[in-house]
C-alpha positions in Angstrom: -316.7 -127.7 52.9 -313.4 -126.9 54.3 -311.7 -124.0 52.2 -308.2 -124.9 51.0 -307.3 -121.8 49.2 -303.6 -122.3 49.6 -303.7 -125.3 47.2 -306.6 -124.0 45.2 -304.7 -120.8 44.2 -301.7 -123.0 43.2 -303.9 -124.9 40.6 -305.6 -121.7 39.4 -302.3 -119.9 38.7 -301.3 -123.0 36.5 -304.4 -123.3 34.4 -303.7 -123.6 30.8 -299.9 -123.4 31.4 -299.2 -126.1 28.9 -298.1 -128.6 31.6 -299.8 -131.5 33.1 -300.9 -130.5 36.7 -299.9 -133.4 39.0 -301.6 -133.2 42.4 -300.0 -135.5 45.0 -300.6 -136.5 48.6 -301.4 -139.3 50.8 -304.8 -141.0 50.3 -307.8 -139.3 51.8 -305.9 -136.1 52.4 -308.3 -134.1 50.2 -306.7 -134.2 46.8 -309.9 -135.4 45.0 -312.1 -132.9 46.7 -309.7 -130.1 45.9 -309.8 -131.0 42.2 -313.2 -132.4 41.5 -315.3 -130.0 43.8 -313.3 -127.0 44.7 -311.5 -126.3 41.5 -314.6 -127.5 39.6 -316.7 -125.0 41.5 -314.1 -122.2 40.6 -314.3 -123.2 36.9 -318.2 -123.3 36.8 -318.2 -120.0 38.6 -316.5 -118.2 35.7 -318.7 -119.6 33.1 -317.2 -123.0 32.3 -319.8 -125.6 31.5 -319.8 -128.9 33.5 -319.8 -130.8 30.1 -316.4 -129.2 29.3 -315.0 -131.0 32.4 -314.1 -134.6 31.7 -313.9 -136.6 35.3 -312.3 -140.0 35.5 -311.8 -141.5 39.0 -309.5 -144.7 38.4 -310.2 -145.8 42.0 -313.9 -146.3 41.4 -315.5 -149.5 40.0 -317.3 -147.5 37.2 -313.9 -146.5 35.9 -312.0 -149.8 35.9 -311.8 -150.0 32.2 -310.1 -146.6 32.1 -307.1 -148.1 33.9 -306.2 -149.5 30.5 -304.3 -146.5 28.7 -305.5 -147.5 25.3 -309.2 -147.5 26.5 -308.6 -144.2 28.3 -307.2 -142.5 25.2 -310.0 -143.9 23.0 -312.7 -142.6 25.3 -311.3 -139.1 25.7 -310.8 -138.7 22.0 -314.3 -139.6 21.3 -315.4 -136.6 23.4 -313.0 -133.9 22.1 -313.1 -134.9 18.4 -316.6 -133.8 18.5 -315.3 -130.3 19.1 -318.4 -129.1 20.9 -316.2 -126.7 22.8 -312.9 -125.0 22.0 -311.4 -126.1 25.3 -311.8 -129.0 27.7 -310.5 -129.8 31.2 -309.6 -133.4 32.0 -309.4 -134.6 35.5 -307.9 -138.1 36.3 -308.0 -139.4 39.9 -305.5 -141.8 41.4 -303.2 -142.3 38.3 -301.1 -144.8 39.9 -303.9 -147.2 39.5 -303.6 -147.2 35.6 -301.8 -150.4 34.4 -299.2 -150.8 31.7 -300.8 -152.3 28.7 -299.8 -154.0 25.5 -302.1 -153.5 22.5 -303.0 -156.9 20.8 -303.3 -155.5 17.4 -300.3 -153.3 17.0 -298.0 -155.0 19.8 -297.3 -151.5 21.3 -297.1 -151.2 25.0 -298.1 -148.0 26.7 -298.3 -146.5 30.1 -300.5 -143.8 31.5 -297.6 -141.4 31.1 -297.5 -142.1 27.4 -301.2 -141.4 27.1 -301.0 -138.2 29.2 -298.2 -136.7 27.3 -300.3 -137.1 24.1 -303.1 -135.4 25.8 -300.8 -132.5 26.9 -299.9 -131.7 23.4 -303.6 -131.4 22.5 -304.5 -127.8 22.3 -308.1 -128.6 23.3 -307.1 -130.1 26.7 -305.9 -128.9 30.1 -304.9 -132.0 32.0 -305.0 -132.5 35.7 -304.2 -135.7 37.6 -303.9 -136.8 41.1 -301.7 -139.6 42.6 -300.8 -141.1 46.0 -297.5 -142.5 45.4 -294.4 -140.5 46.5 -292.5 -141.6 43.3 -294.7 -138.9 41.7 -292.8 -136.4 43.8 -289.3 -137.4 42.5 -287.4 -136.6 39.5 -289.2 -139.6 38.0 -292.2 -137.5 37.2 -290.1 -134.8 35.5 -288.7 -137.7 33.3 -292.0 -139.2 32.5 -293.7 -135.9 31.6 -290.5 -134.8 29.8 -290.1 -131.9 32.2 -293.5 -130.6 31.3 -295.6 -131.1 34.6 -296.6 -128.6 37.4 -296.7 -130.2 40.9 -299.0 -129.2 43.7 -298.3 -131.3 46.9 -301.3 -131.7 49.1 -301.2 -132.6 52.9 -303.9 -133.1 55.5 -305.2 -130.1 57.1 -302.7 -127.7 58.5 -303.7 -126.5 62.0 -304.6 -123.2 60.6 -307.0 -124.8 58.1 -308.4 -126.9 61.0 -308.8 -124.0 63.3 -310.4 -121.8 60.7 -313.1 -124.7 60.3 -313.8 -125.5 64.1 -313.1 -122.1 65.8 -313.1 -121.8 69.7 -310.3 -121.8 72.0 -306.9 -121.9 70.2 -305.0 -124.0 72.7 -307.9 -126.5 73.1 -308.0 -126.9 69.3 -304.3 -127.5 69.3 -304.6 -130.1 72.0 -307.2 -132.0 69.8 -305.1 -131.5 66.7 -302.1 -133.1 68.2 -304.1 -136.1 69.1 -306.5 -136.5 66.2 -304.5 -134.8 63.4 -305.9 -133.1 60.3 -307.4 -135.9 58.1 -310.3 -133.9 56.3 -312.7 -136.9 56.9 -312.6 -136.3 60.6 -315.0 -133.4 60.1 -317.9 -135.7 59.4 -317.5 -137.6 62.6 -319.3 -136.4 65.8 -317.7 -137.8 68.8 -314.0 -138.3 69.8 -314.7 -142.2 69.8 -316.0 -141.9 66.4 -313.0 -139.9 65.0 -310.6 -142.4 66.6 -312.5 -145.2 64.9 -312.4 -143.3 61.7 -308.6 -143.1 61.8 -308.1 -146.8 62.8 -310.1 -148.0 60.0 -308.4 -145.5 57.5 -305.1 -146.9 58.6 -306.0 -150.5 58.3 -308.5 -150.6 55.5 -306.7 -148.1 53.2 -303.0 -147.6 53.9 -301.9 -151.0 55.1 -304.1 -152.8 52.4 -302.7 -150.3 49.8 -299.1 -151.0 50.7 -299.6 -154.9 50.9 -301.4 -155.2 47.5 -299.4 -152.7 45.5 -296.0 -154.1 46.6 -297.1 -157.7 46.9 -296.0 -157.8 50.6 -295.4 -161.4 51.8 -294.8 -160.7 55.5 -297.5 -158.3 56.5 -296.7 -159.0 60.1 -293.2 -157.6 59.5 -294.7 -154.4 57.9 -296.9 -153.9 60.8 -294.1 -154.3 63.3 -292.0 -151.7 61.3 -295.0 -149.3 61.3 -295.4 -149.7 65.0 -291.7 -149.2 65.4 -291.5 -146.0 63.3 -294.7 -144.7 65.0 -293.1 -145.0 68.5 -289.9 -143.4 67.2 -291.1 -140.2 65.6 -288.7 -137.4 66.0 -286.0 -139.8 67.3 -282.8 -140.8 65.3 -282.9 -144.3 64.0 -281.8 -146.4 61.0 -282.7 -149.6 59.1 -280.3 -151.7 61.2 -281.6 -150.6 64.4 -285.2 -151.3 63.2 -284.3 -154.8 61.8 -282.5 -155.7 65.1 -285.4 -154.5 67.2 -288.0 -156.5 65.2 -285.6 -159.7 65.2 -285.4 -159.5 68.9 -289.1 -159.1 69.3 -290.0 -161.9 66.9 -287.1 -164.1 67.9 -286.1 -164.7 64.3 -283.7 -163.1 61.9 -285.3 -160.2 60.1 -283.0 -159.1 57.3 -281.8 -155.5 56.6 -282.9 -155.9 53.1 -286.3 -156.8 54.0 -286.7 -153.9 56.4 -285.2 -151.5 53.9 -287.6 -152.6 51.1 -290.7 -152.2 53.4 -289.6 -149.0 54.7 -289.3 -147.7 51.2 -292.8 -149.0 50.4 -294.1 -147.1 53.5 -292.5 -143.9 52.3 -293.8 -144.4 48.8 -297.3 -144.6 50.2 -296.6 -141.1 51.7 -297.6 -142.4 55.3 -294.3 -141.3 56.4 -291.4 -139.2 55.4 -287.6 -139.3 56.3 -285.3 -136.3 57.3 -281.7 -136.8 56.8 -278.9 -135.7 59.2 -276.6 -132.9 58.0 -273.3 -132.1 59.3 -273.3 -128.3 59.6 -269.6 -127.7 59.8 -268.7 -130.6 57.4 -271.4 -129.5 55.0 -272.4 -133.1 54.1 -275.1 -135.7 54.7 -274.8 -138.6 57.0 -275.9 -142.0 55.5 -277.6 -142.7 58.8 -279.1 -142.2 61.3 -282.3 -140.2 60.1 -285.5 -139.2 61.7 -288.9 -140.3 60.3 -292.2 -138.3 60.7 -295.8 -139.3 60.2 -297.7 -137.4 57.6 -300.4 -137.0 60.1 -300.1 -137.3 63.8 -303.8 -138.7 64.2 -302.7 -141.6 62.0 -299.6 -142.1 64.2 -301.6 -142.0 67.4 -304.3 -144.4 66.0 -301.4 -146.8 65.0 -300.3 -147.0 68.7 -303.9 -147.1 70.1 -303.4 -143.6 71.5 -300.5 -144.8 73.7 -297.3 -142.9 73.9 -298.9 -139.3 73.5 -295.7 -137.5 74.1 -296.4 -133.7 73.5 -292.9 -132.8 72.7 -292.7 -135.5 70.0 -296.0 -134.7 68.5 -295.2 -130.9 68.3 -291.8 -131.7 66.5 -293.7 -133.8 64.0 -296.4 -131.3 63.6 -293.8 -128.5 62.9 -291.9 -130.8 60.4 -295.2 -131.2 58.4 -295.9 -127.5 58.5 -292.5 -126.6 57.3 -292.9 -129.2 54.5 -296.2 -127.8 53.5 -294.8 -124.2 53.2 -292.5 -125.6 50.7 -289.1 -125.8 52.7 -286.6 -128.8 52.5 -286.0 -129.9 56.1 -283.0 -131.7 57.5 -281.7 -132.7 60.9 -278.9 -130.6 62.0 -275.7 -132.0 63.6 -273.0 -129.7 65.0 -269.7 -131.5 65.7 -267.8 -130.8 69.0 -264.2 -132.0 68.8 -262.2 -132.9 71.9 -258.8 -134.6 71.6 -259.5 -137.5 69.3 -263.2 -137.6 69.9 -266.0 -136.1 67.9 -269.5 -135.6 69.5 -272.6 -134.0 67.9 -275.2 -131.8 69.3 -278.5 -131.6 67.5 -280.5 -128.8 65.8 -284.1 -130.1 65.2 -284.5 -128.6 61.8 -282.4 -126.9 59.1 -284.9 -125.3 56.8 -284.0 -124.2 53.2 -285.8 -122.5 50.5 -283.9 -120.8 47.6 -281.5 -118.4 49.5 -283.2 -118.7 52.9 -281.7 -120.9 55.5 -283.0 -121.1 59.1 -282.0 -123.1 62.1 -285.1 -124.2 64.3 -285.3 -126.0 67.6 -288.8 -127.3 68.7 -289.3 -127.0 72.5 -292.6 -127.8 74.1 -291.4 -126.4 77.4 -288.2 -124.7 78.7 -288.7 -124.8 82.5 -285.2 -124.4 83.7 -281.6 -123.4 82.9 -280.6 -126.8 81.9 -283.3 -127.1 79.2 -282.6 -123.5 77.9 -278.8 -124.3 77.6 -279.7 -127.7 75.8 -281.8 -125.8 73.1 -279.6 -122.7 72.5 -276.0 -124.3 72.9 -276.1 -126.0 69.3 -276.9 -122.6 67.9 -273.9 -120.8 69.4 -271.7 -123.7 68.2 -272.6 -123.1 64.4 -270.4 -119.9 64.5 -272.5 -118.4 61.7 -275.1 -115.7 61.2 -278.1 -117.7 59.9 -281.3 -116.9 61.7 -281.9 -118.9 64.8 -285.5 -119.7 66.3 -286.9 -121.7 69.1 -290.5 -122.5 68.6 -292.1 -123.0 72.1 -295.5 -124.0 73.5 -295.0 -122.3 76.9 -294.7 -118.6 76.1 -297.6 -115.9 75.8 -295.7 -113.8 73.3 -292.9 -114.2 70.9 -289.7 -112.4 71.6 -285.9 -112.1 70.8 -283.5 -113.0 73.6 -280.2 -111.2 74.4 -278.3 -113.8 72.1 -280.5 -112.7 69.1 -282.5 -116.0 69.1 -286.2 -115.7 68.3 -288.5 -117.4 70.7 -291.6 -118.1 68.8 -295.0 -118.9 70.2 -296.0 -122.2 68.6 -299.7 -121.3 68.0 -298.5 -117.9 66.4 -296.4 -119.9 64.0 -299.0 -122.5 63.1 -301.6 -119.8 62.5 -299.1 -117.9 60.2 -299.1 -114.8 62.4 -295.4 -114.5 62.4 -293.1 -114.0 59.3 -289.6 -115.1 60.3 -289.6 -117.6 57.6 -289.6 -114.8 55.0 
């Protein structure tokens, strides 16, 4: 079992806080193991009886009836009204699979949120749910739970979690992680071929089918073309119009902007990819487009492309984006304007990261072998004309250091293994 103490401690500190604990993340990233095994083990280790823990897994055949909110409510109440214990823990897995249902006798329509809000107010229950839809990360969840929810966002294994499990040589482990990613199920596969097949099957049988069925996708071929395009364009600026034009050209038919926009939204809602907006550092405003898209896991991205287009620089940037998000930062793409005469050009800073009163500029550089590359990475920093911390994360240095301009050059592996603290 891989220890996931970072997430487990977040759940533990929210125990009996009066809120519904909402554990979100892409399917098969380890949410269920975190809740139904790691947290359950923690509870039983401190004396909680297993019969005090009510477990419902809505994605399993045995619990199909529980997708009906009224049936769910009735069955849970049967247990707690016996009052065998003075407190119970309710675990519900994949709540997005619950349906909206109208009761035949009363004519009342209920959702899973209505039922969970009722459970939350029951002093006998501490409620924990998981979900794999990104709408659960938005303000919608605060509205549905009336501002009384605690969110824990779970991601595939970080490199630190991955390395702590497999051990060995750091650089070799990082090379493997760039190609295969950190989906927890990989640990059960023995050979590289088995691992690649696992990722391909996971992509085709879980993620694509889930997106198609949940959103009633009519053009699965277009969905697949969009997924291929986004996989090939990680860490590159793009927008919906470019995607639509590229697919229209490829298929030799008119693929509408609206269709592509809707399909991209569905993909984002599945948590398979996320979007980072472009921010004008001088103008202090966001651009409507273009943006950058990143895969939640580089192994899934590489599987999508049959392990072609293995560009270390792009994969490194994707991994850094995911790591910054995992650590609780908001991450935007920085754009610094250069005005000459009547023209405005922009130079890019890979990441502007923010958390509370912390703001840091970060460049991702796999290698900086010559003066031109050094200038390309450092010039945008100098043009900001501000005093926020500036960092270049690199894969080609042995030790981290500050240069004469005050820019911190951070060794990639040290950052991923949390050996440096420039984010604090």
